[in-house]
C-alpha positions as CSV (number, residue, x, y, z in Angstrom):
1,X,-4.7,27.3,-0.3
2,X,-5.7,24.2,1.8
3,X,-9.3,24.6,0.8
4,X,-8.3,23.8,-2.8
5,X,-5.9,21.0,-1.7
6,X,-3.0,23.1,-2.9
7,X,-0.1,23.4,-0.4
8,X,3.2,25.2,-0.3
9,X,4.9,22.2,1.2
10,X,4.0,18.7,2.4
11,X,4.0,19.7,6.1
12,X,1.0,21.9,5.4
13,X,-0.9,18.7,4.7
14,X,-0.7,17.6,8.3
15,X,-4.2,17.1,9.8
16,X,-6.2,19.3,12.1
17,X,-9.8,20.5,12.7
18,X,-9.8,22.3,9.3
19,X,-8.0,19.5,7.5
20,X,-9.2,16.3,9.1
21,X,-8.4,12.7,8.0
22,X,-11.6,11.2,6.5
23,X,-14.0,8.9,8.2
24,X,-15.9,6.2,6.3
25,X,-18.8,4.1,7.5
26,X,-18.2,0.3,7.8
27,X,-21.3,-1.4,6.4
28,X,-21.0,-5.1,5.5
29,X,-18.8,-5.9,8.5
30,X,-20.9,-4.2,11.1
31,X,-23.0,-6.6,13.1
32,X,-25.9,-4.2,13.5
33,X,-27.6,-1.8,11.0
34,X,-28.7,0.3,13.9
35,X,-25.1,1.0,14.9
36,X,-23.1,3.6,12.9
37,X,-19.6,2.3,12.8
38,X,-16.9,4.5,11.3
39,X,-13.3,4.0,10.4
40,X,-11.0,7.0,10.7
41,X,-8.5,6.5,7.9
42,X,-5.2,7.6,9.3
43,X,-3.3,6.4,6.3
44,X,-4.7,9.4,4.6
45,X,-2.1,11.5,6.5
46,X,0.7,12.8,4.2
47,X,3.3,10.3,5.4
48,X,0.9,7.4,5.6
49,X,0.0,6.8,9.3
50,X,-1.4,8.2,12.5
51,X,2.1,8.9,13.6
52,X,2.3,11.9,11.3
53,X,0.4,13.9,13.9
54,X,2.9,13.0,16.6
55,X,6.0,13.7,14.4
56,X,4.6,17.1,13.4
57,X,4.0,18.1,17.1
58,X,7.4,16.8,18.3
59,X,9.3,18.5,15.5
60,X,7.5,21.8,16.0
61,X,8.3,21.6,19.7
62,X,12.0,20.9,19.0
63,X,12.2,23.8,16.6
64,X,10.5,26.2,19.1
65,X,13.1,25.2,21.7
66,X,16.0,25.5,19.3
67,X,16.9,21.8,19.5
68,X,17.3,21.3,15.7
69,X,20.0,22.8,13.4
70,X,21.8,22.2,10.2
71,X,24.2,19.9,12.0
72,X,21.8,18.4,14.5
73,X,19.1,16.0,13.6
74,X,16.9,13.4,15.3
75,X,17.5,9.9,16.6
76,X,14.4,7.9,17.5
77,X,13.5,4.3,18.5
78,X,10.6,3.2,16.4
79,X,8.6,0.2,15.3
80,X,8.4,1.9,11.9
81,X,5.6,4.4,11.5
82,X,7.0,7.2,13.7
83,X,10.4,6.8,12.2
84,X,8.9,7.1,8.7
85,X,6.9,10.2,9.7
86,X,9.9,11.8,11.2
87,X,12.2,10.9,8.3
88,X,9.8,12.4,5.7
89,X,9.0,15.5,7.7
90,X,12.7,16.1,8.4
91,X,13.6,15.5,4.7
92,X,11.3,18.3,3.8
93,X,13.0,20.5,6.4
94,X,16.5,19.5,5.7
95,X,17.3,17.6,9.0
96,X,18.9,14.1,9.4
97,X,17.1,11.2,11.1
98,X,18.5,8.1,12.6
99,X,16.0,5.3,13.3
100,X,16.6,2.5,15.7
101,X,14.2,-0.4,15.0
102,X,13.5,-3.9,16.3
103,X,14.6,-6.7,14.1
104,X,11.0,-8.1,13.9
105,X,9.8,-5.0,12.2
106,X,8.6,-5.9,8.6
107,X,11.2,-5.7,5.9
108,X,9.0,-3.2,4.0
109,X,9.2,-0.7,6.8
110,X,13.0,-1.0,7.1
111,X,13.4,-0.4,3.4
112,X,11.0,2.5,3.4
113,X,13.0,4.1,6.3
114,X,16.2,4.0,4.2
115,X,14.3,5.1,1.1
116,X,13.2,8.2,3.1
117,X,16.8,9.0,3.9
118,X,17.0,7.7,7.5
119,X,20.1,6.1,8.8
120,X,19.1,2.7,10.2
121,X,20.1,0.6,13.2
122,X,18.4,-2.8,13.6
123,X,18.6,-4.4,17.0
124,X,17.1,-7.4,18.8
125,X,14.0,-6.1,20.6
126,X,10.3,-6.5,21.0
127,X,8.0,-5.4,18.2
128,X,6.9,-2.4,20.3
129,X,10.0,-1.2,22.2
130,X,9.5,-1.0,26.0
131,X,10.6,2.2,27.9
132,X,13.0,1.4,30.8
133,X,14.5,-1.7,29.2
134,X,18.3,-1.9,29.6
135,X,18.7,-3.2,26.1
136,X,17.1,-2.7,22.8
137,X,15.9,0.1,20.6
138,X,15.2,2.8,23.2
139,X,18.5,2.3,25.1
140,X,20.5,2.4,21.9
141,X,18.8,5.6,20.7
142,X,19.4,7.2,24.1
143,X,23.1,6.2,23.8
144,X,23.4,7.9,20.4
145,X,21.8,11.1,21.7
146,X,24.0,11.1,24.8
147,X,27.3,10.2,23.0
148,X,26.7,12.6,20.1
149,X,24.7,15.6,21.5
150,X,25.8,17.9,18.8
151,X,24.6,15.4,16.1
152,X,21.4,14.1,17.5
153,X,18.4,15.0,19.8
154,X,15.9,12.3,20.8
155,X,12.3,13.4,21.0
156,X,11.3,10.0,22.5
157,X,7.7,9.3,21.5
158,X,7.3,6.9,24.4
159,X,7.6,9.6,27.0
160,X,7.0,12.9,25.1
161,X,3.8,14.7,26.1
162,X,3.7,16.2,22.6
163,X,2.5,12.7,21.6
164,X,-0.6,13.1,23.8
165,X,-1.1,16.7,22.9
166,X,-1.1,16.0,19.1
167,X,-4.2,13.8,19.6
168,X,-5.8,16.1,22.2
169,X,-5.6,19.0,19.8
170,X,-6.3,17.2,16.5
171,X,-7.7,13.7,16.5
172,X,-10.2,14.2,19.3
173,X,-11.6,17.5,18.0
174,X,-11.8,16.1,14.5
175,X,-13.8,13.1,15.7
176,X,-16.1,15.2,17.8
177,X,-16.8,17.5,14.8
178,X,-17.2,14.7,12.3
179,X,-19.7,12.8,14.4
180,X,-21.6,16.0,15.4
181,X,-20.9,15.1,19.0
182,X,-22.9,11.8,18.7
183,X,-20.0,9.4,19.3
184,X,-20.7,6.8,21.9
185,X,-17.6,4.5,21.5
186,X,-14.0,5.1,20.6
187,X,-12.1,1.9,19.5
188,X,-8.3,2.0,19.6
189,X,-5.2,-0.2,19.8
190,X,-2.3,0.6,22.2
191,X,1.3,1.3,21.3
192,X,2.9,4.4,22.8
193,X,-0.6,5.2,24.1
194,X,-0.4,8.8,22.9
195,X,-3.4,8.2,20.6
196,X,-5.8,6.8,23.2
197,X,-4.7,9.2,26.0
198,X,-5.0,12.4,24.0
199,X,-8.1,11.4,22.0
200,X,-10.0,10.0,24.9
201,X,-9.1,12.9,27.2
202,X,-10.6,15.3,24.7
203,X,-13.7,13.3,24.0
204,X,-14.5,12.6,27.6
205,X,-14.2,16.3,28.4
206,X,-16.9,16.9,25.8
207,X,-19.0,14.0,27.0
208,X,-18.0,11.8,30.0
209,X,-20.4,9.1,28.7
210,X,-18.2,8.3,25.7
211,X,-16.8,4.7,26.1
212,X,-13.2,4.0,25.2
213,X,-12.4,0.4,24.2
214,X,-8.8,-0.6,23.8
215,X,-8.1,-3.8,21.8
216,X,-4.8,-5.6,22.7
217,X,-3.0,-8.6,21.1
218,X,-1.8,-11.5,23.4
219,X,1.7,-12.0,24.6
220,X,4.3,-12.9,22.0
221,X,2.1,-11.5,19.3
222,X,3.0,-10.5,15.7
223,X,1.3,-7.1,15.2
224,X,4.0,-4.5,14.8
225,X,3.7,-1.4,17.0
226,X,1.2,-2.8,19.5
227,X,1.5,-3.6,23.1
228,X,0.2,-6.6,25.1
229,X,-1.3,-6.1,28.5
230,X,1.9,-6.9,30.4
231,X,3.8,-4.2,28.5
232,X,1.5,-1.3,29.4
233,X,2.8,-0.4,32.8
234,X,6.2,0.5,31.2
235,X,4.4,3.0,28.9
236,X,4.6,6.5,30.6
237,X,1.8,7.9,28.4
238,X,-0.7,5.2,29.4
239,X,-3.6,6.4,31.5
240,X,-5.9,3.5,32.5
241,X,-8.5,5.9,34.0
242,X,-9.5,6.9,30.5
243,X,-10.1,3.4,29.3
244,X,-13.5,1.8,30.0
245,X,-12.8,-1.7,28.6
246,X,-9.7,-3.6,27.5
247,X,-10.1,-6.6,25.2
248,X,-7.5,-9.1,24.2
249,X,-7.9,-10.7,20.7
250,X,-5.5,-13.1,19.1
251,X,-3.3,-11.7,16.4
252,X,-4.5,-14.3,13.8
253,X,-7.8,-12.5,13.8
254,X,-6.1,-9.2,13.2
255,X,-4.9,-10.4,9.8
256,X,-8.1,-12.2,9.0
257,X,-10.2,-9.1,9.8
258,X,-7.8,-6.9,7.8
259,X,-8.4,-9.1,4.8
260,X,-12.1,-8.8,5.4
261,X,-11.8,-5.0,5.4
262,X,-10.2,-5.1,2.0
263,X,-12.4,-7.7,0.4
264,X,-15.8,-6.6,1.9
265,X,-15.4,-2.8,2.5
266,X,-12.7,-1.8,0.0
267,X,-10.4,-0.6,2.9
268,X,-6.8,-1.7,2.6
269,X,-6.1,-1.6,6.3
270,X,-3.2,-2.8,8.3
271,X,-3.3,-5.6,10.9
272,X,-3.9,-3.3,13.9
273,X,-7.0,-2.1,12.2
274,X,-8.2,-5.7,11.8
275,X,-7.7,-6.2,15.5
276,X,-9.7,-3.0,16.3
277,X,-12.5,-4.1,14.0
278,X,-12.9,-7.4,15.8
279,X,-13.1,-5.6,19.1
280,X,-15.7,-3.2,17.8
281,X,-17.8,-6.1,16.4
282,X,-17.9,-7.8,19.8
283,X,-19.0,-4.6,21.5
284,X,-21.7,-3.9,18.9
285,X,-23.1,-7.4,19.5
286,X,-23.7,-6.4,23.1
287,X,-24.8,-2.8,22.3
288,X,-26.5,-2.8,18.8
289,X,-27.2,0.9,18.8
290,X,-24.7,3.8,18.9
291,X,-22.0,5.6,17.0
292,X,-18.5,4.2,17.1
293,X,-15.2,5.4,15.7
294,X,-12.3,3.1,15.0
295,X,-8.9,4.7,14.6
296,X,-7.2,2.8,11.8
297,X,-3.5,3.7,12.2
298,X,-2.2,2.7,8.7
299,X,-2.8,0.7,5.6
300,X,-1.8,-2.8,4.5
301,X,1.0,-2.0,2.2
302,X,3.8,-2.0,4.8
303,X,2.8,-5.4,6.1
304,X,2.8,-7.6,2.9
305,X,5.4,-10.0,4.3
306,X,3.3,-10.3,7.5
307,X,0.2,-11.0,5.6
308,X,2.0,-13.6,3.5
309,X,3.1,-15.4,6.8
310,X,-0.3,-15.3,8.5
311,X,-2.4,-15.8,5.4
312,X,-0.2,-18.1,3.3
313,X,-3.1,-18.8,0.8
314,X,-2.5,-15.2,-0.4
315,X,0.8,-16.3,-1.8
316,X,-0.7,-19.1,-3.9
317,X,-0.7,-18.3,-7.6
318,X,1.6,-15.3,-7.3
319,X,4.5,-16.9,-9.2
320,X,4.8,-18.6,-12.6
């Protein structure tokens, strides 16, 4: 009964070509009235982020291969969103989840993971865990999976091709349909790189002229889930041949533009969306006509402590 927005369970709400996440035009913050700039609101997924797509595909693959059972659940390293998506999806199915997260992940995400029923390990690690590192989130999760194979399986979003396939089969086709094939630019951030690889691969197969712009934070940044340029080579899902331009923007602007999205467009977007918006604005200043789509991974609510740190004026007047 999806056409009536009535579902038999929450997993039926996962997005696809017949149930796409919405796109909304950005008006006041676009530098050119001749350029149609859209935000794809991935926080409208049932569990609140773009990672719902990946979690759904990885869980389905594990089930098809008989890797999940009443006694065997999932262990996964995560900067927050994938862990939340896995925890909530597995809660609906009756499987356990153990999330291994970097200590710099916002407190809100750690609490939400526990609220969703996940066991939680907090380790000293980069905001976006790096595959191949001898220490940190990924190594500990692999250790759990190896030491307790009857208790845990690790889908490993950082290397799992289901991460790419999820966006190739859903995000890309949705955007193509929603823009009637008129898209000229795709604007994304880079984390596991499943989003950019899967979406860009599909769109470029439809029209090789589509430009893919990846917006990155600098080294030692404070935007959870994103990678800086030096971290990309460690990401096995990263395909630089699909990216036409990489742009580095300071993380302070990520928080400022996220605030602008809320106060000028009514969009409560997270800091990664603010970073993407700034990159899109710079491209539009050079190319004032076109149709661009920004993938906004999640909303602002899981980053309140980060906003308080980077925009301290928001805290003023919040206590008696």
